[in-house]
N, C-alpha and C positions, 0 to 999 in steps of 0.2 A: 318095834318095827312090825312085828307080826300082827299086833293089834290094829295098827293103821291099815295094813293090807286087808285084814279081815273086814274092817269097817268100810273100806272103799268097795270091796266086793259085795258086801251086804247092801250098800247104797245102790250099786248098779243093778243088782237083782231086784230090789224093791222098785226101782224106776221101770224096769222091764215089765214086771208084773202089773204095776199100776196102769201102764199104757194099755194092756190087754183088758183090764177090768173096766176102763172107761169107754172102750170101743162098744158101739151099739150096732152090731151087724144084723141086718135083716135080709131076707130073701124076697124077691118080687119078680114078676114077669109082666111084660106088656108087648104089644105088637109094634114091630118096626118094619116098614116097607123095604123091600129089596128083592133081588132075583137070584144071585149066583154066589159062587165061592169067593169072588172078589168082594162082593158086598159083605159077606160074612167076615172076611178078614178086616175090612175097613171098619165095620161096626164094632167088632171086638177089640181091635187095636186102638181105636179112638177112646175107648173106655179104660185104657191103661193109665188111670189117674189115681192120685192119692185118695184112698178110701174105698176103692173098688177092689174087692178080693177076687171076684169071679164074674165073668161075662161070657155068655154062650148064646149065639143067635142060631136058630134053626131055619134053614133055607125053605123047607117045605111048609112049616106052620107059620113062618114069619114071626115067631115068638122069641123074644129076648129074655133070658133068665139071668138075673143079677143077684149078687150077694155083695152088699156094700155097708160101710160104716156111716150111719146117719149123723154122727157127730162131725164128720168131715165133708160130706157131700149129700145133696138131696136128690130125690128121684127127678124133680123138676130140672135141676141143673144137668143131670145126666141126659134127660130128653133134649135139652137145648144143645148139648155137645153133639148128640147124634144128628139133630136137624142141621146143625152148622156144617156138617160134612156131606149133606145131601139126602138124608133119609128121613121120611116122615114118621112121626110118633103120634100117639093119641093126643098129645097136647100141642105139639109144634110141627109145622109143615116147613120143609126145606124151602128156601127162597129159590126163585126160578133160575137165577144165574148159577147158583151152586148146583142145583139139580141138573141143569144142562151141561155142566162140566163133568158129570159122571160119565164113565165109559158107556157106550150104547147098550151093552149087555146089562148094565146096572139100572137102566131107566125103567121104572116100574109103572109110571103113570100112563093111562090110556090116552092116546091121541084123539082129539075131537075132530 
């Protein structure tokens, strides 16, 4: 009985360790348009997806710092997620309808 328990525990530990070994975390940063604390909250919260370990957007510099697992999600996918909630990234621009649905304080595009 003790041997079975030991083997089960050993198997669980090996599985946990192997999942960390296969993770390919990288850190990156890129510009995300926005204005205020509500923007910060929205941008960071929308990135609460599998594979993202850390997301921090700076209101002043408009820079998003990310740490994510490249085996689970790509930078391109993350930029699409951000654009889909109304914020422009270097690769993707939020569509007009989504952008206009942002709170007025969050609208960062200059009116023509």
